[in-house]
A tleap script that builds the chain and sets N, CA, C and O, in Angstrom:
source leaprc.protein.ff14SB
mol = sequence {
  NMET SER HIE ASP ILE VAL ASP THR ALA VAL
  ALA ASN GLY SER PHE LYS THR LEU VAL ALA
  ALA VAL THR ALA ALA GLY LEU VAL GLU THR
  LEU LYS GLY ALA GLY PRO PHE THR VAL PHE
  ALA PRO THR ASP ALA ALA PHE ALA ALA LEU
  PRO ALA GLY THR VAL GLU SER LEU LEU LYS
  PRO ASP ALA LYS ALA LYS LEU THR GLN ILE
  LEU THR TYR HIE VAL VAL PRO GLY LYS VAL
  MET SER SER ASP LEU MET GLY LYS THR VAL
  SER PRO ALA THR VAL GLN GLY GLY THR VAL
  LYS VAL ASP ALA THR GLY SER ALA VAL HIE
  VAL ASN SER ALA THR VAL VAL THR ALA ASP
  VAL ASP CYS THR ASN GLY VAL ILE HIE VAL
  ILE ASP SER VAL LEU MET PRO CALA
}
set mol.1.N position { 1.008 -1.094 -0.260 }
set mol.1.CA position { 0.038 -0.022 0.220 }
set mol.1.C position { 0.638 1.086 -0.282 }
set mol.1.O position { 1.717 1.086 0.310 }
set mol.2.N position { 0.625 1.883 -0.887 }
set mol.2.CA position { 1.131 3.536 -1.103 }
set mol.2.C position { 0.897 4.484 -0.041 }
set mol.2.O position { -0.184 4.476 0.548 }
set mol.3.N position { 1.679 5.181 0.214 }
set mol.3.CA position { 1.269 6.572 1.379 }
set mol.3.C position { 1.551 7.759 0.643 }
set mol.3.O position { 2.229 7.680 -0.382 }
set mol.4.N position { 1.128 8.798 1.029 }
set mol.4.CA position { 1.333 10.325 0.823 }
set mol.4.C position { 2.915 10.807 1.377 }
set mol.4.O position { 3.522 10.274 2.306 }
set mol.5.N position { 3.298 11.728 0.708 }
set mol.5.CA position { 4.901 11.916 0.758 }
set mol.5.C position { 4.709 12.103 2.296 }
set mol.5.O position { 5.644 11.463 2.777 }
set mol.6.N position { 4.148 12.525 3.093 }
set mol.6.CA position { 4.566 12.645 4.862 }
set mol.6.C position { 4.452 11.576 5.344 }
set mol.6.O position { 5.305 11.401 6.213 }
set mol.7.N position { 3.523 10.400 5.146 }
set mol.7.CA position { 3.368 8.921 5.870 }
set mol.7.C position { 4.584 8.469 5.224 }
set mol.7.O position { 5.353 7.996 6.061 }
set mol.8.N position { 5.047 8.441 4.029 }
set mol.8.CA position { 6.284 7.497 3.365 }
set mol.8.C position { 7.497 7.913 4.012 }
set mol.8.O position { 8.412 7.184 4.395 }
set mol.9.N position { 7.389 9.414 4.110 }
set mol.9.CA position { 8.572 9.729 5.459 }
set mol.9.C position { 8.658 9.469 6.384 }
set mol.9.O position { 9.786 9.097 6.708 }
set mol.10.N position { 7.652 9.468 7.387 }
set mol.10.CA position { 7.488 9.173 8.686 }
set mol.10.C position { 8.138 7.595 8.694 }
set mol.10.O position { 9.113 7.277 9.375 }
set mol.11.N position { 7.428 6.721 7.837 }
set mol.11.CA position { 7.259 5.307 7.800 }
set mol.11.C position { 9.206 4.955 7.526 }
set mol.11.O position { 9.797 4.282 8.370 }
set mol.12.N position { 9.868 5.442 6.439 }
set mol.12.CA position { 10.972 5.573 6.468 }
set mol.12.C position { 11.831 5.900 7.724 }
set mol.12.O position { 13.010 5.615 7.512 }
set mol.13.N position { 11.659 6.294 8.683 }
set mol.13.CA position { 12.639 6.442 9.669 }
set mol.13.C position { 13.781 7.564 9.634 }
set mol.13.O position { 14.152 8.181 10.632 }
set mol.14.N position { 14.211 7.713 8.530 }
set mol.14.CA position { 15.644 8.323 8.344 }
set mol.14.C position { 15.085 9.711 8.183 }
set mol.14.O position { 15.923 10.609 8.089 }
set mol.15.N position { 13.893 10.020 8.137 }
set mol.15.CA position { 13.780 11.446 7.947 }
set mol.15.C position { 12.872 12.447 8.849 }
set mol.15.O position { 11.887 13.147 8.614 }
set mol.16.N position { 13.831 12.130 10.224 }
set mol.16.CA position { 12.642 12.615 11.316 }
set mol.16.C position { 12.848 13.982 11.480 }
set mol.16.O position { 11.870 14.643 11.828 }
set mol.17.N position { 14.367 14.790 11.229 }
set mol.17.CA position { 14.116 15.851 11.053 }
set mol.17.C position { 13.989 16.417 9.788 }
set mol.17.O position { 14.633 17.464 9.730 }
set mol.18.N position { 13.410 16.140 8.746 }
set mol.18.CA position { 12.416 16.829 7.891 }
set mol.18.C position { 11.258 16.637 8.191 }
set mol.18.O position { 10.446 17.308 7.553 }
set mol.19.N position { 10.755 15.759 9.158 }
set mol.19.CA position { 8.936 15.815 9.155 }
set mol.19.C position { 8.894 16.957 10.703 }
set mol.19.O position { 7.975 17.738 10.952 }
set mol.20.N position { 10.035 16.766 11.477 }
set mol.20.CA position { 9.832 17.737 11.961 }
set mol.20.C position { 9.700 19.265 11.926 }
set mol.20.O position { 9.068 20.087 12.589 }
set mol.21.N position { 10.542 19.319 10.897 }
set mol.21.CA position { 10.496 20.566 9.821 }
set mol.21.C position { 9.176 20.955 9.473 }
set mol.21.O position { 8.540 21.979 9.724 }
set mol.22.N position { 8.871 19.827 8.784 }
set mol.22.CA position { 7.708 20.088 8.081 }
set mol.22.C position { 6.208 20.678 8.729 }
set mol.22.O position { 5.244 21.305 8.289 }
set mol.23.N position { 6.582 20.143 9.908 }
set mol.23.CA position { 5.131 20.098 10.856 }
set mol.23.C position { 5.320 21.233 11.453 }
set mol.23.O position { 4.318 21.734 11.963 }
set mol.24.N position { 6.800 22.069 11.591 }
set mol.24.CA position { 7.229 23.417 12.686 }
set mol.24.C position { 6.837 24.151 11.598 }
set mol.24.O position { 7.025 25.335 11.878 }
set mol.25.N position { 6.477 24.059 10.721 }
set mol.25.CA position { 6.437 24.706 9.061 }
set mol.25.C position { 4.864 25.199 8.824 }
set mol.25.O position { 4.378 26.241 8.384 }
set mol.26.N position { 4.238 23.818 9.381 }
set mol.26.CA position { 2.759 23.926 8.900 }
set mol.26.C position { 2.557 23.684 7.576 }
set mol.26.O position { 1.680 24.165 6.858 }
set mol.27.N position { 3.445 22.885 7.284 }
set mol.27.CA position { 3.258 22.287 5.899 }
set mol.27.C position { 2.821 20.760 5.713 }
set mol.27.O position { 2.653 20.355 4.563 }
set mol.28.N position { 2.650 19.984 6.684 }
set mol.28.CA position { 1.770 18.799 6.527 }
set mol.28.C position { 0.679 18.598 5.752 }
set mol.28.O position { 0.780 17.750 4.866 }
set mol.29.N position { -0.162 19.081 5.858 }
set mol.29.CA position { -1.401 19.139 4.873 }
set mol.29.C position { -1.005 19.618 3.711 }
set mol.29.O position { -1.703 18.989 2.916 }
set mol.30.N position { -0.104 20.568 2.897 }
set mol.30.CA position { 0.261 20.679 1.890 }
set mol.30.C position { 0.500 19.486 1.238 }
set mol.30.O position { -0.188 19.047 0.316 }
set mol.31.N position { 1.869 18.752 1.909 }
set mol.31.CA position { 2.084 17.545 1.381 }
set mol.31.C position { 1.582 16.215 1.778 }
set mol.31.O position { 2.279 15.208 1.901 }
set mol.32.N position { 0.586 16.284 1.927 }
set mol.32.CA position { -0.215 15.183 2.177 }
set mol.32.C position { -1.635 15.751 1.328 }
set mol.32.O position { -2.722 15.202 1.508 }
set mol.33.N position { -1.520 16.534 0.697 }
set mol.33.CA position { -2.439 16.983 -0.203 }
set mol.33.C position { -2.046 16.513 -1.624 }
set mol.33.O position { -1.011 15.860 -1.759 }
set mol.34.N position { -3.008 16.886 -2.941 }
set mol.34.CA position { -3.333 16.288 -3.925 }
set mol.34.C position { -1.946 16.244 -4.727 }
set mol.34.O position { -1.758 15.196 -5.345 }
set mol.35.N position { -1.298 16.879 -4.783 }
set mol.35.CA position { -0.364 17.124 -5.589 }
set mol.35.C position { -0.349 17.261 -7.143 }
set mol.35.O position { -1.145 18.065 -7.629 }
set mol.36.N position { 0.460 16.572 -7.956 }
set mol.36.CA position { 1.799 15.604 -7.100 }
set mol.36.C position { 2.724 16.802 -7.094 }
set mol.36.O position { 2.596 17.909 -7.618 }
set mol.37.N position { 3.805 16.216 -6.269 }
set mol.37.CA position { 4.660 16.913 -5.723 }
set mol.37.C position { 6.034 16.061 -6.087 }
set mol.37.O position { 5.965 14.842 -6.242 }
set mol.38.N position { 7.301 16.784 -6.216 }
set mol.38.CA position { 8.288 15.932 -6.152 }
set mol.38.C position { 9.314 16.638 -5.118 }
set mol.38.O position { 9.655 17.818 -5.027 }
set mol.39.N position { 9.618 15.693 -4.501 }
set mol.39.CA position { 10.545 16.217 -2.874 }
set mol.39.C position { 11.747 15.386 -2.902 }
set mol.39.O position { 11.878 14.163 -2.947 }
set mol.40.N position { 12.684 16.449 -2.860 }
set mol.40.CA position { 13.831 16.527 -2.935 }
set mol.40.C position { 14.350 16.149 -1.262 }
set mol.40.O position { 14.581 17.288 -0.855 }
set mol.41.N position { 14.536 15.583 -0.554 }
set mol.41.CA position { 14.168 15.072 0.920 }
set mol.41.C position { 15.415 14.683 1.494 }
set mol.41.O position { 15.839 13.530 1.423 }
set mol.42.N position { 16.113 15.778 2.158 }
set mol.42.CA position { 17.196 15.372 3.012 }
set mol.42.C position { 16.745 14.533 4.006 }
set mol.42.O position { 15.607 14.481 4.472 }
set mol.43.N position { 18.044 13.658 4.399 }
set mol.43.CA position { 18.418 12.587 5.067 }
set mol.43.C position { 18.387 13.270 6.635 }
set mol.43.O position { 18.520 14.492 6.702 }
set mol.44.N position { 18.242 12.616 7.687 }
set mol.44.CA position { 18.666 13.468 8.979 }
set mol.44.C position { 20.200 13.436 9.371 }
set mol.44.O position { 20.714 14.055 10.302 }
set mol.45.N position { 20.839 12.574 8.453 }
set mol.45.CA position { 22.328 12.863 8.642 }
set mol.45.C position { 22.779 13.965 7.344 }
set mol.45.O position { 24.005 14.044 7.268 }
set mol.46.N position { 22.076 14.790 6.356 }
set mol.46.CA position { 22.106 15.826 5.884 }
set mol.46.C position { 21.689 17.151 6.817 }
set mol.46.O position { 22.383 18.155 6.660 }
set mol.47.N position { 20.503 17.208 7.858 }
set mol.47.CA position { 20.194 18.108 8.647 }
set mol.47.C position { 21.591 18.136 9.399 }
set mol.47.O position { 22.365 19.092 9.360 }
set mol.48.N position { 21.822 16.857 10.144 }
set mol.48.CA position { 22.779 16.917 11.134 }
set mol.48.C position { 24.568 17.660 10.582 }
set mol.48.O position { 25.406 18.212 11.295 }
set mol.49.N position { 24.599 17.439 9.460 }
set mol.49.CA position { 25.513 17.936 8.479 }
set mol.49.C position { 25.994 19.768 8.834 }
set mol.49.O position { 27.052 20.398 8.823 }
set mol.50.N position { 24.655 20.065 9.104 }
set mol.50.CA position { 24.680 21.784 9.189 }
set mol.50.C position { 25.332 22.465 10.209 }
set mol.50.O position { 25.444 21.810 11.246 }
set mol.51.N position { 25.809 23.619 10.220 }
set mol.51.CA position { 26.666 23.997 11.172 }
set mol.51.C position { 25.758 23.751 12.431 }
set mol.51.O position { 24.575 23.450 12.266 }
set mol.52.N position { 26.444 23.909 14.028 }
set mol.52.CA position { 25.858 23.206 14.798 }
set mol.52.C position { 24.458 24.455 15.342 }
set mol.52.O position { 24.678 25.639 15.086 }
set mol.53.N position { 23.488 24.188 15.858 }
set mol.53.CA position { 22.489 24.995 16.056 }
set mol.53.C position { 21.546 25.310 15.194 }
set mol.53.O position { 20.455 25.759 15.546 }
set mol.54.N position { 21.970 25.052 13.693 }
set mol.54.CA position { 21.073 25.695 12.614 }
set mol.54.C position { 19.702 24.950 12.537 }
set mol.54.O position { 18.693 25.596 12.253 }
set mol.55.N position { 19.647 23.787 12.752 }
set mol.55.CA position { 18.228 23.041 12.963 }
set mol.55.C position { 17.672 23.445 14.021 }
set mol.55.O position { 16.475 23.729 13.967 }
set mol.56.N position { 18.234 23.546 14.980 }
set mol.56.CA position { 17.474 23.998 16.428 }
set mol.56.C position { 16.897 25.114 16.326 }
set mol.56.O position { 15.789 25.238 16.847 }
set mol.57.N position { 17.631 26.447 15.480 }
set mol.57.CA position { 17.084 27.765 15.244 }
set mol.57.C position { 15.812 27.550 14.383 }
set mol.57.O position { 14.673 27.907 14.684 }
set mol.58.N position { 16.171 26.964 13.360 }
set mol.58.CA position { 14.962 27.061 12.330 }
set mol.58.C position { 13.698 26.576 12.585 }
set mol.58.O position { 12.632 26.878 12.049 }
set mol.59.N position { 13.986 25.622 13.651 }
set mol.59.CA position { 12.505 24.860 14.177 }
set mol.59.C position { 12.001 25.834 15.188 }
set mol.59.O position { 10.921 25.361 15.543 }
set mol.60.N position { 12.232 27.063 15.909 }
set mol.60.CA position { 11.986 27.611 16.469 }
set mol.60.C position { 10.487 28.540 16.037 }
set mol.60.O position { 10.228 28.719 14.847 }
set mol.61.N position { 9.824 28.934 16.834 }
set mol.61.CA position { 8.433 29.372 16.160 }
set mol.61.C position { 8.951 31.016 14.993 }
set mol.61.O position { 8.688 31.236 13.811 }
set mol.62.N position { 9.522 31.624 15.735 }
set mol.62.CA position { 9.999 33.069 15.278 }
set mol.62.C position { 10.872 33.121 13.992 }
set mol.62.O position { 11.326 34.183 13.567 }
set mol.63.N position { 11.129 31.651 13.263 }
set mol.63.CA position { 11.911 31.095 12.266 }
set mol.63.C position { 11.321 30.219 11.324 }
set mol.63.O position { 11.963 29.589 10.484 }
set mol.64.N position { 9.982 30.181 11.486 }
set mol.64.CA position { 8.840 29.686 10.402 }
set mol.64.C position { 8.985 30.284 8.953 }
set mol.64.O position { 9.419 29.540 8.074 }
set mol.65.N position { 8.716 31.313 8.715 }
set mol.65.CA position { 8.923 32.123 7.486 }
set mol.65.C position { 10.376 31.483 6.927 }
set mol.65.O position { 10.368 30.944 5.820 }
set mol.66.N position { 11.296 31.530 7.503 }
set mol.66.CA position { 12.715 31.006 6.820 }
set mol.66.C position { 12.433 29.710 6.343 }
set mol.66.O position { 12.358 29.390 5.157 }
set mol.67.N position { 12.261 28.886 7.449 }
set mol.67.CA position { 11.921 27.549 7.529 }
set mol.67.C position { 11.361 27.128 6.168 }
set mol.67.O position { 11.836 26.455 5.254 }
set mol.68.N position { 10.031 27.834 6.366 }
set mol.68.CA position { 9.086 27.382 5.013 }
set mol.68.C position { 9.912 27.905 3.733 }
set mol.68.O position { 9.857 27.177 2.741 }
set mol.69.N position { 10.492 28.810 3.667 }
set mol.69.CA position { 11.498 29.308 2.305 }
set mol.69.C position { 12.441 28.021 2.100 }
set mol.69.O position { 12.466 27.460 1.004 }
set mol.70.N position { 13.148 27.607 3.085 }
set mol.70.CA position { 14.191 26.484 2.878 }
set mol.70.C position { 13.203 24.851 2.482 }
set mol.70.O position { 13.505 24.084 1.568 }
set mol.71.N position { 12.367 24.719 3.166 }
set mol.71.CA position { 11.483 23.552 2.959 }
set mol.71.C position { 11.186 23.400 1.590 }
set mol.71.O position { 11.537 22.528 0.794 }
set mol.72.N position { 10.196 24.801 1.398 }
set mol.72.CA position { 9.863 24.534 -0.212 }
set mol.72.C position { 10.347 24.809 -1.242 }
set mol.72.O position { 9.676 24.865 -2.272 }
set mol.73.N position { 11.757 25.068 -1.194 }
set mol.73.CA position { 12.780 25.073 -2.217 }
set mol.73.C position { 13.130 23.917 -2.345 }
set mol.73.O position { 13.890 23.793 -3.306 }
set mol.74.N position { 12.829 22.549 -1.558 }
set mol.74.CA position { 12.723 20.975 -1.941 }
set mol.74.C position { 11.871 20.167 -2.040 }
set mol.74.O position { 11.759 18.962 -1.815 }
set mol.75.N position { 10.794 21.560 -2.690 }
set mol.75.CA position { 9.698 20.663 -3.892 }
set mol.75.C position { 9.433 21.399 -5.082 }
set mol.75.O position { 9.227 22.609 -5.184 }
set mol.76.N position { 9.458 20.612 -5.886 }
set mol.76.CA position { 8.956 20.975 -7.487 }
set mol.76.C position { 7.706 20.253 -7.783 }
set mol.76.O position { 7.510 19.040 -7.721 }
set mol.77.N position { 6.623 21.502 -8.223 }
set mol.77.CA position { 5.293 20.869 -8.844 }
set mol.77.C position { 5.680 19.736 -9.827 }
set mol.77.O position { 6.543 19.730 -10.705 }
set mol.78.N position { 4.707 18.672 -9.396 }
set mol.78.CA position { 4.346 17.576 -10.287 }
set mol.78.C position { 5.277 16.526 -9.720 }
set mol.78.O position { 6.066 16.611 -8.779 }
set mol.79.N position { 4.953 15.379 -10.630 }
set mol.79.CA position { 5.716 14.423 -10.280 }
set mol.79.C position { 6.853 14.078 -11.324 }
set mol.79.O position { 6.448 13.703 -12.424 }
set mol.80.N position { 8.237 14.152 -11.131 }
set mol.80.CA position { 9.195 14.192 -12.334 }
set mol.80.C position { 9.883 12.632 -11.694 }
set mol.80.O position { 10.211 12.473 -10.519 }
set mol.81.N position { 9.952 11.962 -12.392 }
set mol.81.CA position { 10.665 10.663 -12.093 }
set mol.81.C position { 12.252 10.454 -12.663 }
set mol.81.O position { 12.639 11.126 -13.619 }
set mol.82.N position { 12.962 9.662 -12.130 }
set mol.82.CA position { 14.485 10.256 -12.352 }
set mol.82.C position { 14.654 9.744 -13.844 }
set mol.82.O position { 15.683 10.122 -14.405 }
set mol.83.N position { 13.751 8.901 -14.595 }
set mol.83.CA position { 14.000 8.288 -15.884 }
set mol.83.C position { 13.370 9.610 -16.764 }
set mol.83.O position { 13.690 9.734 -17.947 }
set mol.84.N position { 12.450 10.590 -16.107 }
set mol.84.CA position { 12.033 11.811 -17.064 }
set mol.84.C position { 13.719 12.648 -17.139 }
set mol.84.O position { 13.831 13.160 -18.252 }
set mol.85.N position { 14.896 12.875 -16.323 }
set mol.85.CA position { 15.717 13.407 -16.374 }
set mol.85.C position { 16.949 12.644 -16.899 }
set mol.85.O position { 17.880 13.319 -17.338 }
set mol.86.N position { 17.038 11.343 -16.895 }
set mol.86.CA position { 18.201 10.590 -17.316 }
set mol.86.C position { 19.394 11.960 -18.651 }
set mol.86.O position { 18.739 12.724 -19.360 }
set mol.87.N position { 20.076 11.980 -18.688 }
set mol.87.CA position { 20.971 12.642 -19.670 }
set mol.87.C position { 20.540 14.199 -19.449 }
set mol.87.O position { 21.267 15.067 -19.933 }
set mol.88.N position { 19.782 14.437 -18.981 }
set mol.88.CA position { 19.556 16.212 -19.047 }
set mol.88.C position { 20.075 16.877 -17.966 }
set mol.88.O position { 20.593 16.422 -16.946 }
set mol.89.N position { 19.837 18.219 -18.371 }
set mol.89.CA position { 20.546 18.947 -16.821 }
set mol.89.C position { 19.167 19.846 -17.284 }
set mol.89.O position { 18.870 20.167 -18.435 }
set mol.90.N position { 18.472 20.130 -16.115 }
set mol.90.CA position { 17.135 21.243 -15.832 }
set mol.90.C position { 17.112 22.151 -14.741 }
set mol.90.O position { 17.883 21.938 -13.806 }
set mol.91.N position { 16.549 22.876 -14.721 }
set mol.91.CA position { 16.290 23.797 -13.723 }
set mol.91.C position { 15.227 24.435 -13.329 }
set mol.91.O position { 14.893 25.619 -13.389 }
set mol.92.N position { 14.590 23.200 -12.792 }
set mol.92.CA position { 12.587 23.627 -12.766 }
set mol.92.C position { 12.756 24.271 -11.388 }
set mol.92.O position { 13.593 24.047 -10.514 }
set mol.93.N position { 11.384 25.424 -11.446 }
set mol.93.CA position { 11.113 26.364 -10.415 }
set mol.93.C position { 10.276 25.398 -9.286 }
set mol.93.O position { 9.314 24.632 -9.340 }
set mol.94.N position { 11.130 25.843 -8.322 }
set mol.94.CA position { 10.224 25.066 -7.031 }
set mol.94.C position { 9.558 25.894 -6.335 }
set mol.94.O position { 9.783 27.097 -6.464 }
set mol.95.N position { 8.567 25.414 -5.423 }
set mol.95.CA position { 7.496 25.573 -4.616 }
set mol.95.C position { 7.710 27.438 -3.846 }
set mol.95.O position { 6.955 28.396 -3.678 }
set mol.96.N position { 9.276 27.119 -3.556 }
set mol.96.CA position { 9.215 28.293 -2.995 }
set mol.96.C position { 9.640 29.574 -3.883 }
set mol.96.O position { 9.953 30.644 -3.360 }
set mol.97.N position { 9.620 29.357 -5.281 }
set mol.97.CA position { 9.683 30.487 -6.217 }
set mol.97.C position { 11.262 30.430 -6.869 }
set mol.97.O position { 11.388 30.638 -8.076 }
set mol.98.N position { 12.416 30.151 -6.057 }
set mol.98.CA position { 13.365 29.584 -6.954 }
set mol.98.C position { 13.768 28.640 -8.065 }
set mol.98.O position { 12.877 27.877 -8.437 }
set mol.99.N position { 14.745 28.562 -8.563 }
set mol.99.CA position { 15.143 26.935 -9.347 }
set mol.99.C position { 15.900 26.281 -9.068 }
set mol.99.O position { 17.006 26.820 -9.031 }
set mol.100.N position { 15.875 25.174 -8.797 }
set mol.100.CA position { 17.054 23.994 -8.450 }
set mol.100.C position { 17.763 23.834 -9.890 }
set mol.100.O position { 17.133 23.912 -10.945 }
set mol.101.N position { 19.018 23.625 -9.813 }
set mol.101.CA position { 19.845 23.084 -10.958 }
set mol.101.C position { 19.850 21.838 -10.565 }
set mol.101.O position { 20.311 21.548 -9.461 }
set mol.102.N position { 19.155 20.564 -11.705 }
set mol.102.CA position { 19.107 19.116 -11.634 }
set mol.102.C position { 20.000 18.601 -13.115 }
set mol.102.O position { 19.602 18.748 -14.270 }
set mol.103.N position { 21.620 17.815 -12.560 }
set mol.103.CA position { 21.923 17.433 -13.507 }
set mol.103.C position { 22.129 15.929 -13.373 }
set mol.103.O position { 22.771 15.392 -12.471 }
set mol.104.N position { 21.429 15.234 -14.505 }
set mol.104.CA position { 21.620 14.288 -14.763 }
set mol.104.C position { 22.541 13.115 -15.969 }
set mol.104.O position { 22.416 12.004 -16.485 }
set mol.105.N position { 23.298 14.066 -15.937 }
set mol.105.CA position { 24.274 13.381 -17.104 }
set mol.105.C position { 25.194 12.582 -16.695 }
set mol.105.O position { 25.504 11.720 -17.517 }
set mol.106.N position { 25.727 12.565 -15.733 }
set mol.106.CA position { 26.617 11.736 -15.060 }
set mol.106.C position { 26.255 10.326 -14.591 }
set mol.106.O position { 25.301 9.632 -14.944 }
set mol.107.N position { 27.295 10.039 -13.657 }
set mol.107.CA position { 26.822 8.579 -13.050 }
set mol.107.C position { 25.863 8.680 -11.800 }
set mol.107.O position { 25.348 7.701 -11.260 }
set mol.108.N position { 25.692 10.005 -11.407 }
set mol.108.CA position { 24.950 10.543 -10.084 }
set mol.108.C position { 24.213 11.355 -10.383 }
set mol.108.O position { 24.580 12.123 -11.273 }
set mol.109.N position { 23.057 11.514 -9.864 }
set mol.109.CA position { 22.397 12.799 -10.288 }
set mol.109.C position { 22.869 13.726 -8.925 }
set mol.109.O position { 23.345 13.452 -7.823 }
set mol.110.N position { 22.445 15.035 -9.664 }
set mol.110.CA position { 22.911 16.404 -8.602 }
set mol.110.C position { 21.936 16.628 -8.750 }
set mol.110.O position { 21.318 16.256 -9.748 }
set mol.111.N position { 21.173 17.684 -7.317 }
set mol.111.CA position { 20.521 18.724 -7.328 }
set mol.111.C position { 21.270 19.961 -6.404 }
set mol.111.O position { 21.559 19.904 -5.209 }
set mol.112.N position { 21.510 21.213 -7.458 }
set mol.112.CA position { 22.626 21.997 -6.922 }
set mol.112.C position { 23.658 21.200 -6.403 }
set mol.112.O position { 24.020 20.301 -7.162 }
set mol.113.N position { 24.172 21.269 -5.438 }
set mol.113.CA position { 25.374 20.599 -4.654 }
set mol.113.C position { 24.616 19.187 -4.135 }
set mol.113.O position { 25.463 18.295 -4.075 }
set mol.114.N position { 23.920 18.939 -3.931 }
set mol.114.CA position { 23.449 17.814 -3.332 }
set mol.114.C position { 23.603 16.614 -4.317 }
set mol.114.O position { 23.634 16.873 -5.520 }
set mol.115.N position { 23.698 15.361 -3.912 }
set mol.115.CA position { 23.698 14.190 -4.667 }
set mol.115.C position { 22.213 12.690 -4.410 }
set mol.115.O position { 22.004 11.977 -3.428 }
set mol.116.N position { 21.678 12.735 -5.423 }
set mol.116.CA position { 20.513 11.952 -4.786 }
set mol.116.C position { 20.959 10.640 -4.723 }
set mol.116.O position { 21.443 9.946 -5.617 }
set mol.117.N position { 20.695 10.337 -3.334 }
set mol.117.CA position { 21.084 8.601 -2.877 }
set mol.117.C position { 20.320 7.545 -2.730 }
set mol.117.O position { 20.702 6.456 -2.301 }
set mol.118.N position { 18.817 7.931 -3.205 }
set mol.118.CA position { 17.745 7.293 -3.411 }
set mol.118.C position { 16.848 7.816 -4.347 }
set mol.118.O position { 16.191 8.772 -3.937 }
set mol.119.N position { 16.580 7.336 -5.843 }
set mol.119.CA position { 15.363 8.152 -6.163 }
set mol.119.C position { 14.384 7.180 -6.556 }
set mol.119.O position { 14.643 5.988 -6.725 }
set mol.120.N position { 12.976 7.835 -6.735 }
set mol.120.CA position { 11.976 7.377 -7.171 }
set mol.120.C position { 11.589 6.594 -5.979 }
set mol.120.O position { 11.840 5.392 -5.894 }
set mol.121.N position { 10.954 7.289 -5.019 }
set mol.121.CA position { 10.204 6.488 -3.663 }
set mol.121.C position { 8.950 7.152 -3.929 }
set mol.121.O position { 8.758 8.353 -3.739 }
set mol.122.N position { 8.218 6.442 -4.314 }
set mol.122.CA position { 6.950 6.522 -5.214 }
set mol.122.C position { 6.010 6.634 -3.969 }
set mol.122.O position { 6.041 5.816 -3.050 }
set mol.123.N position { 5.152 7.738 -4.015 }
set mol.123.CA position { 4.022 7.803 -3.280 }
set mol.123.C position { 2.693 8.638 -4.106 }
set mol.123.O position { 2.543 9.283 -5.144 }
set mol.124.N position { 1.930 8.216 -3.036 }
set mol.124.CA position { 0.393 8.110 -3.551 }
set mol.124.C position { -0.106 9.706 -4.558 }
set mol.124.O position { -0.902 9.850 -5.485 }
set mol.125.N position { 0.828 10.719 -3.804 }
set mol.125.CA position { 0.475 12.017 -4.021 }
set mol.125.C position { 2.100 12.502 -4.798 }
set mol.125.O position { 2.167 13.650 -5.238 }
set mol.126.N position { 2.977 11.850 -4.886 }
set mol.126.CA position { 4.229 12.166 -5.959 }
set mol.126.C position { 4.915 11.475 -5.883 }
set mol.126.O position { 4.535 10.312 -6.018 }
set mol.127.N position { 6.440 11.753 -5.604 }
set mol.127.CA position { 7.450 11.140 -5.877 }
set mol.127.C position { 8.722 12.021 -4.613 }
set mol.127.O position { 8.724 13.221 -4.337 }
set mol.128.N position { 9.749 10.860 -4.020 }
set mol.128.CA position { 10.679 11.705 -3.151 }
set mol.128.C position { 11.890 11.104 -3.983 }
set mol.128.O position { 11.968 10.051 -4.615 }
set mol.129.N position { 12.827 12.144 -3.769 }
set mol.129.CA position { 14.064 11.623 -4.144 }
set mol.129.C position { 14.692 12.044 -3.044 }
set mol.129.O position { 14.409 13.189 -2.693 }
set mol.130.N position { 15.588 11.356 -2.293 }
set mol.130.CA position { 16.122 11.018 -1.149 }
set mol.130.C position { 17.976 11.881 -1.334 }
set mol.130.O position { 18.874 11.149 -1.750 }
set mol.131.N position { 18.239 13.033 -1.067 }
set mol.131.CA position { 19.358 13.665 -1.063 }
set mol.131.C position { 20.215 13.730 0.460 }
set mol.131.O position { 19.835 13.685 1.630 }
set mol.132.N position { 21.752 13.878 -0.287 }
set mol.132.CA position { 22.615 13.944 1.197 }
set mol.132.C position { 22.810 14.952 1.622 }
set mol.132.O position { 23.503 14.826 2.632 }
set mol.133.N position { 22.491 16.341 1.337 }
set mol.133.CA position { 22.693 17.545 2.002 }
set mol.133.C position { 21.317 18.363 1.824 }
set mol.133.O position { 20.341 18.003 1.167 }
set mol.134.N position { 21.451 19.395 2.470 }
set mol.134.CA position { 20.074 20.409 2.809 }
set mol.134.C position { 20.447 21.358 1.553 }
set mol.134.O position { 21.576 21.769 1.285 }
set mol.135.N position { 19.348 21.595 0.898 }
set mol.135.CA position { 19.135 22.699 -0.551 }
set mol.135.C position { 19.095 24.357 0.290 }
set mol.135.O position { 17.959 24.611 0.691 }
set mol.136.N position { 19.896 25.209 0.524 }
set mol.136.CA position { 19.679 26.255 0.566 }
set mol.136.C position { 18.868 27.222 -0.255 }
set mol.136.O position { 18.856 26.575 -1.303 }
set mol.137.N position { 18.307 28.115 -0.474 }
set mol.137.CA position { 17.880 29.192 -1.589 }
set mol.137.C position { 18.391 30.223 -1.179 }
set mol.137.O position { 18.505 30.717 -0.057 }
set mol.138.N position { 18.869 30.690 -2.740 }
set mol.138.CA position { 19.795 32.067 -3.024 }
set mol.138.C position { 19.425 33.176 -1.685 }
set mol.138.O position { 19.967 34.280 -1.630 }
savepdb mol mol.pdb
quit
């Protein structure tokens, strides 16, 4: 049985920080919505690699706007599977408003400076591509 993006992330177990951040930003209902969405999901290890105190400060109520900007920068409207990208370099617009550079021309797929470690985690309302670092909007 397939789950939506939020339930899939919760069930996976390696996205505790992402789920906490999505909850703090008030984006749970959005990411449980119809979509479809493509989510570049940083692992707990990716969040842990940020400078000390970054995650804690972003989870505070007064940082909600900044946290929302960062999280929505990881979401692209539509369902984009890795097979749609192979051999291409594209710069899709994110829900945040900026663009990310997706480079699928080499042996690994890169999103800005992050590397996709697991692609095509299918969800009822989109797809998750697991990445090894947190994307920061310009």
